[in-house]
Each structure stands twice: as C-alpha cells, then as structure tokens.
N, C-alpha and C positions, 0 to 999 in steps of 0.2 A: 228354372221353371217354377219351383215351389215358392221361392221368395216372392217372385212377381205375382203368383196366384194369391199368396197371402196378403200382399199389399192391395191387390185388386179387390179381394174380399173385404178388407177393411174400408176401402173407398166406397164400395157398394153399400156396406152396412151403414156408414155415416151418411151417404147420400139418400138412401131409402128411408132411413130413420127406424124407429121402433115399431114392432108389430102392435096391433090393437091388443091391449091387456098386458103388455110386457111390463113387468115390475109390480103389477097389481095382483096377479094370480100366476100359479105355476103353469108353464107351457111345455109339458113333457112331450116326447115323440108320440105321434098318434099310433104308430105301429112298430113296436120293438122287434118283432121277428123280421120285418122288412129292413129295419136298420141293421140287424146282424147279417142278414143275407147280402145287403149292399156292401158292408165291410168285407165280407168273405169274397164277394166277386171282385172287389178292388184288389184284395190281397192276391188272388190268383192272377189277375191281370198284371200285377206288379212284377211277377216273374218274367213275363215277356218284355216289360218295360226296361227293367234293369239288365237282364241277360241280353236282350236284343240290342242294347246300347254297345255291346262288344263288337257287333257287326261281323261276327265270325262264329263258326261252330267248333270250338276247341275246349280245352280244359277250363278256361276262364268262365265259360258259360255256366258250367256246373258250380263253379266257385261263386259266381254272382247269384245264382238261384239259392245256394245255401246261405250266403250272408243275408240275403233278403228274408229268407225264412226265419233265421235266427233273430234278426233285428225286429221283425214284426212280432214274433213270439215274446221276446224280451220287452217290447213296448206294451203288450197286454199286461205282463206281470208288473212292470213299473207303474203303469197307470192304475192298475188294481191296488197296488200297495199305497200309492199316494192318495187315492180317493178314499180308501179304507181308513187311512190315518186321519184324513181331514174330516170325514163324515161318520165314520164308524160302520159303514155299510158299503157293499159292492154296488157299483153302478155299471150295468151292462153297456149302456151307450158310451160311457167314458172308457170302458175297456175296448170297445170298437175304435174309438178315437186313439186309444193307446196303440192299437195295432197299426193304424194308419200313421201315427206319429213315428213309430219305429221304422216303418217302411220309408217314410219321407226322410227320416234322419240318415238312413243308410244309402239313399239313392245316389248322392253325389260321390260317395266313396266306396260304392259296392265292390269295385274291382281292386281297391287298395287295402281293404280291411282284412285282418285275420278273423277267424271265427270268433275268438274271444273278444276282439275289438268290436265286431258286429253286435255281439250280445251287450257289451257295455254301452255302445252308442244307442242301440234300440231301447235299452232299459232307461237310460237318462232321458231320451226323447219322450218315452211314455210318462215319466214323472214330470217333465217340463210341460207337457200338454195340459195336464190337470191344473197346475198352478197358473198357467197362462189363461186357460178358459175362465177360471175363477177370477183372475185379475181383470180380464176384459169385461166380465159381468159386473164386477164392482165399479168399473168406470162407466157403466150405463150404456154400453154398446151392445146392441142386439145382434149377436152372431149365432143364429139358430143351430148351426151344425159344428161350430168351432173351427171353421175354415181358416180364420186368421191365425189361430194357435197351431193347428195341424200343419198347414202349409208354410205360413210366414215364419213363425217362431221356430218350429222344428226344422224347417228348411235352412234357416240361418245356423241353427245348431249343427246340422249335418254337414254344412259347408265348413264350419270351423273345426269340426271333429276330424276332418281329413288331416289337418295340421297336427293333431294330437295322436291319432291312431293309424296313420298310413304305414302299412307294413310292406306291401307289394307294389312294385312299379307297374302301373297299368298303361304304360306307354305315354303318359302325360307328366308323371312326376320326375322322371329322369334317373331315378335310382330306387333301390329297395331301402327299407328302414328309414323313410323320410320323415315319419311322424316324430313328434317331440318325445313320446314315451319309448321310442326305439333308438 
C-alpha cells in the first residue's frame, strides 16, 4: 500500500511539475498547527489500520497497537535527531513526517515485531525520511508534503525490515524468530 502510494506521489509530482515560486523562495507550511493536528489524526487512525489488519479481537490487537505507538514515537525522535544534526534546529513539520515515517515503517510488520524491534524500525524510518526529503529536494522534485519519502522510501524500508526484525509468527511467516537478527 505504502510503496504504491509513494510511487504514485512521485509520478504526480513529476507530472504536475513545480509550484510557482519553488526554488526561488521558501514555501513553508501555511498553518503549522493544522499540520501537527493532521499528523496526530493520522497517528490515531493508524491504530485502527494496523490493529484492524489482524481481523480478530485477541492479544495481537494490543500488540499491534503497541508496536505502532512505539514505532511512531521512535520516528519522531529519529527525524528530530537527523534534522537537528543537518540544520542545527528542530523542524516541527519534519517531526510530523518522522511520526508518519515510523508508522509507515512498522505497518508491514506490525504483528511480527517485538517492541524493541518496533522502536528500531521506527527510529531508522524517522532518520531515513529526513535524508530522503532532502535528497528529493536536491533533485528539484517538488514534493510539498514529503509523500514520496514517507510512503515510498519508508514503505520499502518497512517491508525490508521484516526480514531483519521479524520475531513473532503472525500466521504469514510460518515460524517465530524468522528475522535475520533472531
């Protein structure tokens, strides 16, 4: 879902082209409180998305909610650390993208990850999104909300992360401890 969304966002950005003024003047978000509120609403909705994928009301629902919470939180920390290192200042919009990056990164493996694995996957996803957004900007692609990075790049990372961090069998892997690190 996320990789196809990221590829679609890239195709749309290339097809539509740059906004008027892109590259000539800064184009910051026009309403940062709405940006934060939107990220928070998405975060809450993600609990239903990830936990609802279990199609049952059992212990794994709570597990999926917790891995989603941990990965989103770690994504904020990872993005905050990366943007602070790059610019010397915190960027609230990038922290919101970090939360979404952590959530996207855990989505594919939410039922397979341990809590520590969810933190690692979310933190790395948060860091990846910062460098991906900066890379796409350097290439001159106008992606106003970082959708290519959040969904495409972090979606790919999250899919690959299952092979590294899968601890629990979620009825699709065939066994516990399937990840490379286990």
